[in-house]
N, C-alpha and C positions, 0 to 999 in steps of 0.2 A: 170366157176363160181362155179359149185358144188364142184370141187376138192379144190378150194381155201377155201371154208367154212369148208370142212373136215380137211384140214391142220391146220387151225386156231383152230378148236375145239381140235384136238390132241395135239397141242403145249400148249394150256392153261391147258389141263388135266395133261400133263407131268410136267409143272411148279408147279402146286398145289401139286402133289405127291412129288416133290423134296422138297418143303417147309415143308411139313408134316414130311418128313424123317429127315430133319435137326432139327426140334423141338424135334422129338422122340429121336434122338441121344443125344441132350443136356440133356434131362430128364434122359436117362439111364446112361450116363457118364458125370456128371456135372464137369466143370472145371472153376476155378476162372479166372477173366479177368486179363490179363497181365498189370502190373503197372510199371511206370517208376521211378526208384530210381537213383538220381544223384550221381555219383561216386566222392568222395572227393579225392584230390591228397594226396599223402603220406606225403608231407611236412606240410600240413595244420593241425592245432590242432583242436581237437573236443571240447575243453573247450571254453565257451563263452568269448568274450572280455569285457573289462570295458566299452567301448563305447556302445556296444549293451545292457549292463545292465543299464547304466545310461541314455540312450536315452529316451526322453519323448514320450508318445504315440501320442500326437498331438502337432504340432508346431504352435505357434500363428502367425496370419497373421499381416498385417500392422496395422489394428485397434487394434489387440490384443497386439502388442508391445507398442502402445500408452497407452492402458489401464494399462498395467503392469508398465510403467513408472509413470503414475499418481498414481497408488496404492502404489508404493514405496514412493512417496513424502507424501501421506496421512498417511501411516503407520509410517513413520519416525516422523512426527509431533505428531501424537496421542500417540505413544508409549513413546516418550520422555516426553510428558506432563504428562501422567499417572504415569510414573516412578518417576517424580519429585514432583508431587502434589497429586497423587491418593492414594488408600488404600495400595498399595505395597511400598510406599515410606518409611514407617517406618522400613521395613526390610533391605533396601539398603542404608539408609541415612548414610553419613559419610564414605562411601567406595570409593568415587571418581570415580564412574563408568562413562565411557565416551562411547557413542554410535557413531561409525564411519559411518555406513551406514545400511540401511534396504533394503533387496532384496527379492522379492517374486518369487517363481519358475514359469516357463512358464505354468505348468499345474494347477496353483492356488491351490496347496495342502499344501504348507509349506511356512512360512515366516522366512527367515534367518536374525537374528538380530546380526550384527557384533559389538563386543565391544572390546575396547583397553585394553590389559593386561599390567600390570606394570613390569612383569618379576621377581617377588619375590614370597615369600611363600603365600601371600594373594590371589594369582590368583586362586588356587584350591578352597578356601573357597568362593570366589566370584562366581566362576562357579557353585558350588552346590547351592548357594543362588538364582542365576538366573534361574536355572532349577526348583526350587520350585515355583517361582512366575510366571512361564510361563503360567500355567493354569488359574490363577487368572487374569493375564493380558489379556488372550484371552477372558475371560468372560467380562471384562471391555470394550473391543473393540466391542464385540457383542451387548452391550447395546447402543453403539453409532451409530449402523446401518451403519457402513462403507461399509460392504458387506452383501449379503444375508447369507452367511456362512463363518465365519472367519476361515482362514486356521490355522493349527497348528503352534505354535511359537517355534522356536529353536534358542537358543543363541549360537553363534559361535565366537570363537576367531578370531580376524582379523590377518591373517598370516603376512601380510606386516608390520603392526604395531608391531606385536610380534617379528618379525625378527629384526626390527630397535631397539626395546627396548633391546633385547638380545645382539645385537652388541654393544650398548652403555654400557651395564653392563660389557661385557667382556673387552672393552677398558678401562673402569674405573679400573677394577681389574688389568689389565696389567700395567697401569700407577701408581696407588697409592697402590696396594696391596689389599688383601681380607679384611683386618680390617679397611679399610678407610671408614669414615663416612662423608657425605657431610655436610657442615656448611651453615649457613645463608649468604645471600648476604651482610648483614650489617657488618659481620665479616671481609670481604675483603676490607672495606673502612677505615682501620686504617691508621693514618698518620705516625706512627713510626713502625720500624721493630722490630720484636720480635725474640728472640733467644731461640730455643727449647732445645739446648744441655745444660747440667748441667756444671757449672763452679765451680772451687774450690774457697774458700774464699780469698786465696792469689791473684788469678787472678782478682777477683772482686775488691779487694783493689787497685791493680795496675791500673785498668781501671778508677776507680774513681779518683785516684791521677792525672792521665794524663788529665782527663776532667777538674779538678780544675786548673791545671797549664796552660793549653792552653786556652787563652781568646777567647770568641766567638765574632767574628767580623761580624756584620750584616750591610749590606748596607742600607742606608736610603731609604725608599720607596717614590717615587715621588708622589706629590699631584695629585689626580685624577681630571682631567679637566671635565667640564660639557658642553663645547661648541663643540658638535659633529656636523659636517657638517655646521659650522657657526651658530648653534642654541644654544643660551644660556639657558640651562635647569635650571641653578641655579636661574636666574632671574624669569623665568616662575614659578618655584616652590615657590619662595618668594611671588610673587603676589597671587598665589593660597592660600598660608597659611594666608596671610593678609586678603583676602576675607573670608576665613573660620573663622578667629578670629572675624571679624566684625559680621558675622551672629551668631556666638556663643554668643558674648556679647549681641546682641539684644534679643536672646531667654532667656538668663539668667536674663536680666533686665525687662522682660515682666511681667506685673501685671496680676494676675489671674482674676480680675474684669474687666480689660480693654479689649474690644473686638478688638481693633485696633492693628495690628502687625506691628512693625517697625524693619527694617533691618539696622538701623544705630547704631553708637556707643552710649555709655552712656552719652557722653558730650551733645548731642542734645536731647531735649525732645519735642515731638510733641505737638502742641497747642490743648487743649481740648475744643470742642464746647459745648455750652449749649444744652440740649435736647429740650427745648422749642423753641430755635432759629432754630434748625434743622427741627422741625415740621412745624414752620412758613414758612421756605424756601420751604419745600415740598408742603405745601398747595398753596403757590404762584405759584409754577411751575405747579401744576395740574390745577389751575384756568386759567393760560395763555394758557395752552394746550387746555383746553375746549373752550376758546374764539376763538382760531385759527381754531378748528374743526367746530365751528358754522359758521365762516366766509366762510370756504370752502364749507359747505353745502349750504349756501345762493348763492354762486357763481354758484354751480352746478345747483341749482333750476332755477336761472335766465337764464343760458345757455339753459336748457331744454325748458323753456317757450318761449324763443326767437326762437328756432328751430321749436316749434309747431306753433307759430304765422306766421313764414315764410311759412310753409306748408299750413296753412289755407288761407293766403293772395294769394297764387298762385291759390288755388281752387276758391276763390271769383273772381279773375280776369278772369278766364276761364268762369265762369258762366255769368259775366257781358258781356263778348265778345259775348257769344252765344245769350244773350237777345238782344244785339244791332243788331246782324245779323237778328234775328227774326223781330225786328221792321222795319228794312230796307225792308225786304220782304213784310211786311204788307203795308208800305207806297207805295211801287212799285205797289202792287196789287190795292190799292185804286186809285192811279193815273191813272192806265189803265182803270179802271171802269169809272172814271170821263171823260176821253177823249172820250170814246165810247158814253157817254150820251150827250155830247156837239155837236156832228156832226148833222147838220140840215137834215131833210128828203128831198129826191129829189122831185122836182115839176113834176106834171103830164103833159106831153106835148101833150098827145092825147086829142082831143076834141070830144065831142059827136056830132054826126050828128043828 
């Protein structure tokens, strides 16, 4: 037991001396900790890629994607309204600017407004004007409280629409040349052909002579029928026109003082009633109606009185029946008393001794 304690004491002493020696050696000869540096292969480039530079710091989740989609719709509506009717509309009016879409970045730092370019020299001027109004447009959106902090607005050319416009322009140049100018659609609806080449006076005279010599033969145009699918439209239209004529004649023959409107022709004149006669007829009608109302009120009162009399008669019958029963009971009691008093007393059969 004693030897074990001595061995334990010696071992702990040696371990403490070793630990102190390690600390002393680190203090005398300090060395940096070894670090791990990953070795890149020789083929890989040290320059960063475009994907690493354009990658957003945070990707939106499921709710973030819904919020971005909703913000795109809200910004599309508000930006187009402000550009058409707001304070910035005076700077861009008459330029025919068309907004194709509005897209906010996932980190909610920038709003890209895509506009359709026309593919001519006015695109550069339009782009510079849109850059000027971006700050004012952001201020207008901040007053509407769309977001807590409105992102920066950047106007971007719609590449797809720009490519389509450029392709149409190149095809037009290939078909018609560089000096071609588009004309209005009404110019294409001419009934006669026009000749753009210049003709000599002799050629014009010969053409005119040939036109005069050759008679124009035109086939007679058949009469247009109005009975489509067995329905005579001409007859229907004639009836409608006749009705319209009658109503028009009635309005034209209407006197300004007369309050009665007639839809008949001028051959028939309505009979005019005297005002006193009309008043007398109205008074007679009111008197008759009053008499009828009085009769109805009397009948109602009679029916109500009859119902009340029936109810009272039933109550009287019940009371009489109850009184009759009480009288029967009284007579029965009196008869019993009379019978008891009429019985003679029993004779005393016992004799006294």
